[in-house]
C-alpha positions in Angstrom: -5.1 -13.2 23.7 -5.1 -15.9 26.3 -1.9 -14.7 27.7 -0.6 -16.4 30.8 1.0 -13.8 33.1 4.2 -14.8 34.8 4.2 -12.7 37.9 7.2 -11.6 39.9 7.4 -15.0 41.6 8.9 -14.9 45.1 10.1 -18.0 46.8 7.9 -18.9 49.8 10.7 -19.9 52.1 8.8 -21.3 55.1 9.1 -25.0 54.4 8.9 -28.3 56.2 12.1 -29.5 58.0 12.5 -33.2 57.3 15.0 -35.0 59.6 17.0 -38.0 58.5 16.2 -39.9 61.7 13.1 -38.1 62.8 10.5 -35.7 61.4 11.0 -32.4 63.1 8.0 -30.2 63.7 9.8 -26.9 62.9 8.3 -25.2 59.9 11.1 -22.8 59.2 14.1 -23.6 57.1 17.6 -22.3 57.8 18.0 -18.7 56.7 21.8 -19.1 56.1 21.6 -21.1 52.9 24.7 -20.6 50.7 22.3 -20.7 47.6 20.4 -17.7 49.1 23.2 -15.5 50.1 23.6 -13.7 46.8 19.8 -13.2 46.6 19.8 -11.8 50.2 22.6 -9.4 49.2 20.4 -8.2 46.3 17.6 -7.7 48.8 19.9 -5.5 50.8 20.9 -3.6 47.6 17.2 -2.9 46.9 16.8 -1.4 50.4 19.7 0.9 49.7 18.2 2.0 46.4 14.9 2.7 48.0 16.6 4.9 50.6 18.2 6.8 47.8 14.8 7.2 46.1 13.3 8.6 49.3 16.1 11.1 49.6 15.7 12.2 46.0 19.1 10.9 44.9 17.8 9.9 41.5 21.1 9.4 39.5 22.9 7.3 42.1 19.7 5.2 42.6 19.5 4.8 38.8 23.1 3.6 38.5 22.6 1.2 41.4 19.4 -0.2 39.9 21.1 -0.7 36.5 24.0 -2.5 38.1 21.6 -4.7 40.1 19.6 -5.5 37.0 22.7 -6.8 35.3 24.0 -8.6 38.3 20.7 -10.3 38.9 21.2 -12.4 35.8 23.9 -14.3 37.7 21.9 -15.0 40.8 19.3 -17.8 41.2 16.2 -16.1 42.5 17.8 -12.8 41.7 16.0 -9.4 41.9 15.7 -8.8 38.1 12.1 -7.6 38.1 12.4 -5.6 41.3 15.5 -3.9 39.9 13.7 -3.4 36.5 10.7 -1.6 38.1 12.9 0.8 40.0 15.0 1.5 36.9 11.9 2.3 34.8 10.7 4.9 37.3 14.1 6.4 37.7 14.6 6.7 34.0 11.3 8.5 33.5 12.2 10.8 36.4 15.4 11.7 34.7 13.9 12.3 31.3 15.1 9.1 29.7 11.7 8.3 28.4 12.7 5.9 25.6 14.6 3.6 28.0 11.9 4.0 30.6 9.2 2.9 28.2 11.2 -0.1 27.0 11.9 -1.3 30.6 8.3 -0.7 31.6 6.9 -2.6 28.7 9.4 -5.5 29.4 8.2 -5.6 33.0 4.6 -5.8 31.9 5.4 -8.4 29.3 6.8 -10.6 32.1 3.7 -10.0 34.2 5.4 -7.9 36.9 3.5 -4.6 36.6 2.0 -5.1 40.1 5.4 -4.5 41.5 5.1 -0.8 40.5 2.2 0.1 42.7 4.2 1.3 45.7 6.2 3.7 43.5 3.5 5.7 41.8 3.0 8.0 44.8 6.8 8.6 45.1 7.2 9.7 41.5 4.2 12.0 40.9 3.6 13.1 37.4 6.6 11.2 36.0 5.2 8.0 37.5 1.8 8.6 35.8 3.6 8.6 32.5 4.5 5.0 33.1 0.9 4.2 34.0 -0.3 5.7 30.8 2.1 3.5 28.8 0.0 0.4 29.2 1.2 -2.4 26.9 -2.3 -3.6 26.5 -5.9 -3.1 27.6 -6.0 -5.6 30.4 -5.5 -9.0 28.9 -7.5 -8.4 25.8 -6.7 -7.3 22.2 -8.8 -5.6 19.6 -11.5 -7.6 17.9 -9.8 -6.7 14.7 -6.8 -8.8 15.6 -6.9 -12.4 14.4 -6.6 -14.6 17.5 -4.8 -17.9 18.1 -6.9 -20.7 16.6 -8.4 -18.4 14.0 -10.7 -19.8 11.4 -9.1 -21.6 8.4 -7.6 -19.5 5.6 -5.2 -17.4 7.7 -1.6 -17.5 6.7 0.1 -16.7 10.1 2.6 -14.0 10.8 6.2 -15.1 10.7 9.5 -13.8 12.1 11.4 -12.6 9.1 14.6 -11.4 10.7 16.5 -11.1 14.0 18.4 -13.6 16.2 17.3 -15.7 19.1 19.2 -15.7 22.4 22.2 -17.9 22.3 23.0 -20.5 24.9 22.1 -19.4 28.4 22.1 -15.7 27.2 24.2 -14.8 30.2 21.7 -16.3 32.7 24.4 -18.3 34.4 22.5 -19.0 37.6 19.4 -20.4 35.9 18.5 -24.0 36.8 16.9 -26.5 34.5 16.2 -26.1 30.8 15.9 -22.6 29.3 12.9 -22.1 27.1 10.3 -19.4 26.6 7.0 -18.8 24.9 6.8 -15.4 23.3 3.6 -13.8 22.0 2.9 -10.4 20.4 0.4 -8.7 18.2 1.8 -8.2 14.7 -0.1 -5.5 12.8 -0.8 -5.4 9.1 2.5 -3.5 8.5 4.6 -6.1 10.4 5.0 -4.1 13.5 5.1 -5.8 16.9 3.3 -4.7 20.0 1.7 -6.0 23.2 4.4 -8.6 23.8 4.2 -11.2 26.6 6.6 -14.0 27.6 6.4 -16.9 29.9 9.4 -19.0 30.9 10.7 -20.8 34.0 13.6 -18.3 34.2 12.9 -14.6 34.7 16.3 -13.9 33.4 15.8 -15.8 30.2 12.4 -14.1 29.7 14.1 -10.7 29.8 16.8 -11.8 27.4 14.1 -13.0 25.0 12.4 -9.6 25.2 15.7 -7.9 24.5 16.3 -10.1 21.5 12.7 -9.4 20.3 13.5 -5.7 20.0 15.5 -6.5 16.9 13.0 -8.9 15.3 11.2 -8.1 12.1 8.0 -9.8 11.0 6.0 -10.5 7.9 2.3 -9.9 8.7 -0.4 -12.5 8.7 -2.5 -12.6 5.6 -6.1 -13.5 4.9 -7.2 -14.0 1.3 -3.9 -12.4 0.4 -4.4 -9.2 2.3 -2.2 -8.4 5.3 -4.1 -8.4 8.7 -3.2 -7.9 12.3 -2.8 -11.2 14.2 -1.3 -12.7 17.3 2.1 -14.3 16.7 3.5 -16.9 19.1 6.9 -18.6 19.1 8.5 -21.1 21.5 12.2 -20.5 22.0 14.1 -23.7 22.6 11.2 -26.2 22.3 11.9 -29.9 23.0 13.9 -31.3 20.1 12.9 -34.9 20.4 16.2 -36.6 21.0 16.4 -40.4 21.5 16.7 -41.5 25.1 19.8 -43.5 24.2 21.6 -40.4 23.1 21.0 -38.7 26.5 21.4 -41.7 28.8 24.5 -42.1 30.9 26.3 -45.5 30.5 26.5 -48.0 33.2 25.1 -51.3 34.5 21.5 -51.9 33.8 20.8 -48.8 31.6 20.8 -50.5 28.1 18.9 -53.5 29.4 16.3 -51.4 31.1 15.8 -49.2 28.0 15.3 -52.4 25.9 12.7 -53.7 28.3 10.8 -50.3 28.4 10.9 -50.0 24.6 9.5 -53.6 24.3 6.7 -52.8 26.7 7.9 -55.0 29.5 7.5 -52.4 32.2 7.3 -54.7 35.3 10.7 -56.3 34.4 12.2 -52.9 33.7 11.0 -51.6 37.0 12.4 -54.5 39.1 15.7 -54.1 37.3 15.8 -50.4 37.9 14.9 -50.6 41.5 17.7 -53.1 42.2 20.2 -51.1 40.3 19.1 -47.8 42.0 19.7 -49.4 45.4 23.0 -50.9 44.4 24.3 -47.6 43.1 23.4 -45.7 46.2 24.7 -48.5 48.5 28.1 -48.2 46.7 28.4 -44.7 48.2 29.7 -42.6 45.3 27.3 -42.9 42.4 27.8 -40.9 39.2 25.5 -37.9 39.2 24.7 -38.2 35.5 24.0 -41.9 35.9 21.8 -41.4 38.9 19.8 -38.8 37.0 19.5 -41.2 34.0 18.1 -43.9 36.4 15.6 -41.3 37.8 14.3 -40.7 34.3 14.1 -44.4 33.5 12.2 -45.0 36.8 9.8 -42.3 35.8 9.0 -44.1 32.6 8.4 -47.4 34.5 6.1 -45.7 37.1 4.2 -43.9 34.4 2.9 -47.2 33.1 1.0 -47.8 36.4 -2.7 -47.1 36.7 -2.4 -45.8 40.3 -2.8 -42.0 40.3 -0.3 -41.6 43.1 2.4 -43.6 41.1 1.7 -41.5 38.0 2.1 -38.3 40.0 5.4 -39.6 41.3 6.5 -40.5 37.8 5.7 -37.0 36.6 7.7 -35.5 39.5 10.7 -37.8 38.9 10.7 -36.9 35.1 10.6 -33.2 36.0 13.4 -33.7 38.6 15.6 -35.4 36.0 15.1 -32.5 33.6 15.9 -30.0 36.3 19.2 -31.8 37.2 20.1 -32.6 33.6 18.4 -30.1 31.2 19.2 -32.4 28.2 16.3 -34.7 29.3 13.9 -31.8 28.5 14.6 -32.7 24.9 14.0 -36.5 25.2 11.5 -38.2 22.8 9.2 -40.2 25.0 7.0 -41.5 22.2 8.8 -44.9 21.8 7.4 -45.8 25.3 3.8 -45.9 24.4 1.2 -44.9 27.0 3.8 -44.2 29.6 5.5 -41.7 27.3 2.2 -40.0 26.5 1.5 -39.6 30.2 4.9 -37.9 30.7 4.9 -35.8 27.6 3.0 -32.8 29.2 5.5 -32.8 32.1 8.3 -30.8 30.5 10.3 -28.9 33.1 9.1 -25.3 33.6 5.4 -25.7 32.9 4.7 -25.3 36.7 7.3 -22.7 37.3 6.1 -20.5 34.5 2.5 -20.6 35.5 0.9 -17.5 37.1 0.7 -17.1 40.8 -2.5 -16.1 42.6 -2.5 -12.7 44.3 -3.8 -12.5 47.9 -6.8 -10.2 48.4 -6.0 -9.9 52.1 -2.7 -9.9 54.0 -2.1 -12.9 56.1 -4.6 -15.2 54.3 -2.1 -17.6 52.8 -2.3 -21.1 54.3 0.9 -23.0 53.8 1.0 -26.5 52.3 0.8 -29.3 54.8 2.3 -32.7 54.0 -0.1 -35.7 54.3 1.7 -37.9 56.8 0.8 -41.2 55.2 2.8 -40.2 52.1 5.9 -38.9 53.8 9.0 -40.9 53.4 12.7 -40.3 53.8 15.8 -41.8 52.2 17.2 -44.9 53.8 20.1 -44.4 56.1 23.0 -46.0 54.2 25.9 -44.3 56.0 26.5 -42.5 59.3 25.1 -39.0 59.3 28.5 -37.3 59.3 29.6 -39.1 56.1 27.5 -37.0 53.7 29.7 -33.9 53.6 26.8 -31.7 54.7 24.1 -31.7 57.4 21.2 -30.7 55.2 19.7 -31.1 51.8 17.3 -28.3 50.8 14.9 -28.9 47.9 12.8 -26.3 46.2 9.6 -27.4 44.5 6.2 -26.2 43.4 3.4 -27.7 45.4 0.5 -27.5 43.0 -3.2 -26.8 43.7 -3.8 -30.6 43.9 -1.0 -31.0 46.5 1.4 -32.7 44.1 5.1 -32.0 44.2 6.2 -30.5 40.9 9.6 -29.7 39.4 11.8 -30.3 42.5 15.4 -29.0 42.4 18.2 -29.4 44.9 18.3 -25.9 46.3 21.7 -25.9 48.0 23.8 -28.7 46.6 27.1 -29.6 48.1 30.0 -31.8 47.1 30.3 -35.2 48.8 26.6 -35.9 49.3 27.1 -39.6 48.2 23.9 -39.5 46.2 21.8 -38.4 49.2 20.7 -35.1 47.4 19.3 -37.0 44.4 17.8 -39.7 46.7 16.1 -36.9 48.6 14.5 -35.7 45.3 13.3 -39.3 44.8 11.8 -39.3 48.3 9.9 -36.0 48.1 8.4 -37.0 44.8 6.3 -39.5 46.8 4.9 -36.8 49.1 1.5 -35.2 48.6 0.2 -32.2 50.5 -2.9 -30.4 51.5 -2.3 -27.6 49.1 -1.6 -24.0 50.0 -4.7 -21.8 50.1 -5.3 -18.2 49.5 -8.6 -16.9 50.9 -9.6 -20.5 51.1 -8.8 -21.3 47.4 -6.2 -24.0 46.6 -3.2 -22.6 44.8 0.2 -23.6 43.5 3.1 -22.3 45.6 6.9 -22.4 45.5 8.1 -24.2 48.6 11.4 -25.3 50.2 11.7 -28.7 52.0 14.8 -29.3 54.0 16.3 -32.7 54.8 18.3 -32.7 58.0 20.9 -35.5 58.0 22.7 -34.3 61.1 21.6 -37.2 63.2 18.2 -35.9 64.2 19.3 -32.7 65.7 16.8 -29.9 65.2 18.0 -27.4 62.6 18.6 -23.8 63.6 16.5 -21.2 61.8 
């Protein structure tokens, strides 16, 4: 089926501490990040649920797991999959097999089945029921099922009824654009099975699976006869809106757009660099305007032949989408080769990719920044003028060591543009990638920018 499993991605918190006046060698970020407090509270709730499970308090544990599952929708890096796996085991233990099966299949569809391993010994025969409800045989499907890219003459299956999730589907803490790719086998009678979903948001993945329970399908047909086939659908794909519709107004924007559309990328780049510096020097730049400038600068850099500049362009384009999800829908085709280079870099591609599993504890080597690429924002104001002492940025460091899809992790008011300038800075960084058993891998990572005047951050 070619399914890409989205595992229960956990944030790898040990990150590099970047000081505003000096580079500090500490490799641990602060543990007291406001953006993490709710997630840490959910971790504590999981510990309490596990204690109830060990004591055989099945019903209280089930109620707590159900509440945690619902609450996790409103927490960035919430415990949705970890709540879901406990809920499925508790439901089967209490004889609620229909709900247990649905939650178990949803967990597998999101690629989180490995989270179940510690629980099988605790639940005995009831746990083995879950194991028997495998959604698919490994990653394969029957040879009788028409695969994606099937030979000509196949009329594909289509969704005949049922609604898509609306808006954020209650995933109020999600960051960046919300989209998902859904796949399932639709048999010759139009019945769905073996679902899988990938998305940058675990919460949105779950909401898509919930919606899919109500979908009906018309089966695929070959030579007029219904056949089983793989069905795929992207929920909220890029809609191809004109850049001018999405851009914030302000000095230089319209002129830069005209230069980019006419192919005069060097003039556009010089204009954008001047305006970027002027906006940040002014001290209180509009956030929407600064993100627009970031997206425009990505287009200008994408025209370069230098691989490093093109990596930075991709990072800036992804960063703009993460901070302003509307840019996920921008049509970059009017910008020629630069647009074609950015087209694959829609936000969420890196975050929805599968993570490698370690075959031996303690074998993960963390990413290491290449010093020659490391730069920090220019000091425009006194350190105490920024309204916070730290900017924390979450990103994916990919298997080639490039920074992908950075997000301001713990944004504060009154940062005077420093948070977005920090995004711009880390997009220039490259790393020795993380390794697992010696193999380069992509890894979520947090980089912290200390603007406290060079004092070493507590951890």
